[in-house]
N, C-alpha and C positions, 0 to 999 in steps of 0.2 A: 504494500500500500504506500502511495506517495505521501509526501508531506503536505499539510494544508498550507494555504496561502500565508496565514499568520505565522506558522512555524517556519516557513521558508524565509519570511522577512526577518524574523528573530535570529535565525541561524546565520543569515547573510550579515546582519549587524555584528554578531559575535565574531564571525570570520574576519570581517573588515577591521574591527576595533582591537581584537586580540591576536588572531591568527596571522594577519598580514604583517604587523610589526615584528612578531617573532620570526616569521619567515624572512623578512628583510635582514634581521640580525644574523640569522643562520646563513643566508646567501653571502653577505659581506664577509663573515667569518670564513666561509668555505673558500671564497676567492682569495682571501688574505693568507691562507695557508700556503699558497704557492707564490713564487716570485711574481711581482706585478707584471702582467702581460701588457702589450702595447695598448694604447688608448682605444683604438678601434675594436680590438678583440675583447677588451674589458666591457665596452659598450654592448657588443653582441652577446656576451655572456649574461650581462644583467637584463638585457631585453628578453633573451631566451628564458631566463629564470623568472622574469616577470610574467610571461605567458604560461610557464609551466605550473606556477602555484595555483592558477585559477582553473586549470583543466579538470581536476577532480571535483570542483564545486560548481560546474556549469548548471547542474540540475537545481541547485539551491538558488542561484541568481536568476535563473530563467523566469521572466514574467514578474519580478518583484517591483518593477517600475510601473506596472500597469495597475488599473483599479482592481479592487478585490472582486474576483468573478463570483464569489458566493454572496456578495452584498449588492446585487444589481438593483434592488428596489430601495436601497438606502439613499437618503437625500444627499445631495452634494454638499460639501462643507460651506459653500457660499449661500445655501438655501436657508441658513439660520438667521434669525433677526438678532439684534443686540441683546435681547433677554435670554437667548439660548433656545427659544421655541422654534419648532420647525414650521416653516411657512408652507402653504399648499403648493403642489407642483404647478409650474407654469405650463400653459398649453403649448404643444409643439406646433411649429408653423411649417 
């Protein structure tokens, strides 16, 4: 069974806030273990490692920028008045 939309958004946040900094430190440490390569090769290594970290997490990030598919009938955030009450839906034109 796949992750729900909310679970995917939460995991994406954890991966970006915790996992990515840890991965950056590990990548820099790994490259630092060897003699410093030429600048162009070092850039290629970091770009390759930059794409490599996200490959296993594609399914987590897929669709997280889209509206929640389970909450199709929920009002848009701008449909609230200053008191926090939901206004009736506007007719579609």
